[in-house]
C-alpha positions in Angstrom: -0.2 0.1 0.0 1.0 3.8 -0.7 0.2 6.9 1.7 1.0 10.3 1.9 4.7 11.7 2.8 5.9 10.6 6.7 9.4 10.6 6.8 9.3 14.4 7.5 7.4 13.9 10.5 9.0 11.2 11.4 12.6 12.9 11.2 11.2 15.6 13.0 9.9 14.5 15.4 13.4 12.1 16.2 15.5 15.7 15.7 12.9 16.8 18.6 13.6 14.0 20.6 17.2 14.4 20.4 17.1 17.9 21.5 15.6 17.0 24.5 17.2 13.1 25.4 17.0 14.4 29.0 13.0 15.2 29.8 13.0 11.7 27.2 14.4 10.1 29.1 12.8 11.1 32.1 8.9 10.2 30.1 10.9 6.4 29.8 11.7 6.3 33.8 8.4 7.3 34.5 6.6 4.8 31.8 9.0 2.2 33.3 8.1 2.3 37.0 4.9 2.3 36.3 4.9 -0.5 33.7 6.8 -2.1 36.9 4.4 -1.6 39.6 1.1 -3.1 37.3 3.0 -5.9 35.8 5.7 -7.4 38.2 9.7 -6.1 37.7 10.7 -9.0 34.7 10.4 -7.5 31.2 10.4 -11.2 30.3 6.7 -11.8 31.7 5.9 -8.0 32.0 5.3 -7.0 27.5 4.5 -3.4 28.7 7.4 -3.6 30.2 9.6 -5.0 28.2 8.5 -2.5 25.6 9.6 0.0 28.3 13.4 -1.5 28.7 13.5 -1.2 24.1 12.7 2.2 24.5 15.6 3.1 26.9 17.7 1.3 25.1 17.1 2.9 22.2 17.6 6.2 24.5 21.3 5.6 24.6 19.8 5.2 28.4 22.1 3.8 30.7 21.4 0.0 32.1 21.3 1.4 35.9 18.9 4.1 35.3 16.5 1.5 33.5 17.1 -1.0 37.0 16.7 2.0 39.3 12.8 2.6 37.3 12.3 -1.1 37.8 13.3 -0.9 41.2 10.8 1.6 42.3 8.0 0.4 40.6 8.2 -3.1 42.2 8.1 -1.4 45.3 12.2 -1.9 46.3 13.3 1.5 46.2 10.9 4.7 47.2 9.9 7.3 44.9 7.1 9.1 43.9 4.2 7.0 42.5 2.6 7.8 39.0 -0.8 7.7 37.0 -2.2 7.8 34.2 -4.5 10.5 32.7 -5.6 10.8 29.2 -7.0 14.7 28.2 -8.4 15.0 24.1 -8.9 18.2 22.7 -9.3 19.6 19.1 -6.5 22.1 17.5 -6.0 24.2 14.4 -9.6 23.5 11.7 -10.2 20.7 14.2 -7.7 18.7 14.5 -7.9 15.7 17.0 -5.3 15.3 19.3 -4.9 12.6 22.2 -3.0 13.7 25.2 -1.7 10.7 27.6 0.2 11.6 31.0 1.4 10.8 34.0 1.5 12.2 36.8 1.9 12.6 41.0 -0.8 15.7 40.7 -4.0 15.6 38.7 -5.0 19.2 39.4 -1.2 20.7 38.4 -1.6 19.0 34.8 -4.9 19.6 33.7 -4.2 23.1 34.2 -0.9 22.8 32.5 -2.7 21.4 29.8 -5.6 23.3 29.3 -3.2 26.0 29.5 -1.1 25.1 26.5 -5.0 24.4 24.4 -5.9 27.6 25.0 -3.2 29.7 24.6 -2.1 28.3 21.7 -5.6 27.8 19.5 -7.2 24.7 20.0 -9.4 23.7 23.3 -10.1 20.5 25.6 -12.4 18.3 25.2 -14.8 15.6 27.2 -13.3 11.9 27.5 -13.7 10.1 24.4 -14.4 13.7 22.2 -11.5 12.1 20.0 -10.3 8.9 20.8 -12.5 6.7 18.6 -11.3 8.8 15.9 -7.9 6.9 17.0 -6.9 2.8 16.9 -4.4 2.0 19.3 -1.4 -0.1 17.3 1.9 -0.9 17.0 4.2 1.2 14.8 7.5 0.3 12.7 8.7 2.8 10.6 12.3 2.6 8.4 13.7 4.7 6.6 13.8 5.1 2.9 16.1 2.8 0.7 15.1 -0.7 3.0 14.2 -3.3 0.6 10.4 -2.7 0.4 10.1 -6.4 -0.8 12.3 -7.9 1.4 10.7 -6.0 4.6 6.9 -6.7 3.4 8.0 -10.5 3.2 9.5 -10.5 6.4 6.7 -7.8 8.4 3.6 -10.8 7.0 5.5 -13.5 8.4 6.4 -11.9 11.8 2.3 -11.4 11.7 2.2 -7.6 11.2 -1.4 -6.3 10.0 0.3 -4.1 7.2 2.7 -2.7 5.5 2.8 1.3 3.8 5.5 2.8 2.1 5.2 6.9 1.7 5.7 8.9 -0.9 9.3 9.4 0.0 10.1 5.8 0.5 9.5 5.7 4.1 7.9 2.3 5.1 5.6 1.8 8.4 4.7 -1.5 9.4 1.6 -1.8 12.1 0.7 -4.7 14.0 -1.4 -5.3 17.3 -0.1 -3.8 20.4 0.2 -8.0 21.6 2.0 -8.9 18.6 4.4 -5.7 18.9 7.5 -7.3 20.2 7.5 -10.4 18.5 6.9 -8.7 15.3 10.3 -6.1 16.1 12.6 -8.8 17.0 11.8 -11.1 13.8 12.5 -7.8 11.7 15.7 -6.8 13.6 16.8 -10.8 13.4 16.3 -10.4 9.3 18.7 -7.0 9.5 15.8 -4.7 9.6 16.6 -1.9 12.4 13.4 0.8 12.6 13.9 4.3 12.6 10.6 4.3 15.1 9.1 1.5 16.7 6.0 2.2 19.2 3.1 1.0 20.7 0.9 4.3 19.1 -2.4 5.8 19.1 -3.3 5.8 15.1 -5.2 8.0 13.5 -8.2 6.5 11.1 -7.9 9.6 9.1 -5.8 12.4 9.1 -5.8 16.1 7.7 -3.2 17.7 5.9 -1.4 21.1 7.0 0.7 24.1 5.7 1.2 27.0 5.4 0.4 29.2 8.8 -2.2 27.0 9.7 0.5 24.3 9.3 2.9 26.6 11.8 0.2 27.5 13.9 -1.0 23.3 14.6 3.1 22.7 15.9 2.8 25.8 18.2 -0.2 24.3 20.2 1.6 20.9 19.7 5.7 21.8 20.7 3.6 23.3 24.2 1.5 20.6 24.5 5.2 18.5 24.3 6.8 20.7 26.3 4.7 20.1 29.6 6.8 17.6 32.1 3.7 15.3 33.0 3.3 14.9 29.1 4.1 11.5 28.0 3.0 11.0 24.5 0.9 13.6 22.3 -1.4 12.1 18.7 -3.0 14.1 16.1 -4.8 13.3 13.2 -2.9 16.4 11.5 0.1 15.6 8.8 2.7 18.8 9.2 4.6 20.4 6.3 7.9 20.5 7.9 10.5 22.7 5.4 13.6 20.9 4.9 
């Protein structure tokens, strides 16, 4: 299957992450801690923890940081008790936005999220107002130049649901959350290293933004991303980034 270009958006996301690695580590540590608390400290028996540890490794986090986060989540070390909370809302031209957070203070977090929406031209919605526009799935994204036929064969053999190539040659492999780890391992064993590999809320339909609207939408998304309690921001907006 072919689709419009997502590679520019993937590159933008990776560049933003690299520019704030310390913050990315903080978010991953929260995820590891919560995953260990909910499902135990053994990554082999806790799929969510395994995915979080893999993400930490991809972000070049030291092993001792990972071990401490697991220990805190397992109750072997004292630490802050985080809870998960999701907010939904609308951006420029009604674009759908999901904001996933981990917080030790819901009052602070909802105030920060609402402020970002209001300041940059969006507005918060009620629970469930936009979530139905997204599907939770595993996503692995491979850079242009990857052997499409070989990757597609390996991905489908591993249990992937779909393989989509965009206009620039970037290849997106989609799978169920339950199959994510086995698909990733199979592809890496076959020599395919993803640029991005995560479980996401993927929009069922998308709206493309360009010009002033794209800039306004990006400012809103950046403001939400920069909130300390925010883990992930998902949107059905596809923003044209100038290279």
